[in-house]
Structures are given as C-alpha cells and as structure tokens.
C-alpha positions in Angstrom: -0.1 -0.3 -0.3 1.4 3.5 -1.2 1.2 6.3 1.3 0.4 10.0 0.3 2.2 12.7 2.1 2.9 16.3 1.6 6.5 17.0 3.2 7.0 20.7 3.9 10.8 21.9 5.1 9.5 24.8 7.5 12.0 26.3 10.0 15.7 24.2 9.0 16.4 21.9 10.4 12.7 20.7 10.3 10.1 18.4 8.3 7.0 18.1 8.5 4.8 15.1 7.0 1.2 15.8 6.5 -0.5 12.4 4.9 -3.1 13.0 2.8 -5.1 9.9 3.7 -6.7 9.5 7.5 -6.4 6.5 9.2 -9.7 4.3 9.8 -10.4 6.4 12.9 -10.3 9.4 10.0 -7.7 11.4 12.1 -4.9 13.1 10.4 -1.4 12.4 10.9 1.5 14.6 10.6 5.0 13.8 11.9 8.1 16.0 12.3 11.8 15.2 12.2 14.1 18.0 13.7 17.4 17.4 13.4 19.5 18.8 16.9 22.7 19.5 17.1 24.9 19.6 21.0 25.4 23.0 22.1 27.5 21.3 24.9 26.1 23.7 27.5 25.9 22.4 30.9 21.3 22.7 30.9 21.8 21.1 27.6 19.6 17.7 26.8 22.8 15.6 25.8 24.1 16.6 28.7 21.1 15.8 31.1 21.0 12.1 29.4 24.5 11.5 30.2 24.1 13.2 34.0 21.3 10.5 34.3 23.0 7.5 32.6 20.8 6.9 29.8 24.0 7.3 27.7 28.0 6.9 28.0 28.8 9.9 25.4 27.1 13.0 24.6 26.3 13.0 20.5 27.1 15.5 18.2 23.8 15.6 16.4 20.8 13.8 17.1 16.8 13.2 15.7 13.6 14.0 16.9 10.6 12.8 16.0 6.8 14.4 17.2 3.7 12.2 16.1 0.5 14.4 16.0 -3.3 12.7 15.3 -5.9 15.1 15.1 -9.6 14.3 13.6 -9.8 18.2 13.0 -9.0 19.7 10.0 -5.5 21.6 10.4 -7.8 24.6 8.4 -9.9 25.2 11.4 -7.3 25.3 14.2 -6.7 28.8 15.4 -3.5 30.4 15.6 -2.5 32.3 18.8 -2.6 36.1 18.7 0.4 37.5 18.8 0.8 40.9 20.6 -2.1 43.8 21.1 
C-alpha cells in the first residue's frame, strides 16, 4: 500500500510530513522530524541524558520525532494571537 504525504521543510532543520489519507478513525497524521545539534551547554539535553545515565557519551547531533494525530482539519485550528 502506498502512502501519500506532503513534505514541508519548515524552519531549518525541521521537516514536516502531513499524510493525505486519514487513518481508520478518520484522524489526520502529521510527523515532524527535527535535526538537533549539541550546544555542549551545562543544561543541554545530551548533558542531561549523560548525567542521568541514559547514554555514555554526548552525541554531536540527534533526531527528534514528534507525531501529531488530530480529527480536526488543520485549516480550522485557530492560530495564537501575537501581541496586542
């Protein structure tokens, strides 16, 4: 089965895939991939991973994946107001 999707290269380095077909429950699926770089800061995510013992060595880069599922069409979602 072939899946049809639209890929947007939003703010670098983020790629957002919106699937054209809805799932069995009629929901829309959006998957966002983000390439992250280590800032080597004391409070960086890789530093926390190492400090908590999840990893032995801090990676220079890693991929973050967010999955969104909604039954509301994206065109009807109200955008937050900025400023007054």
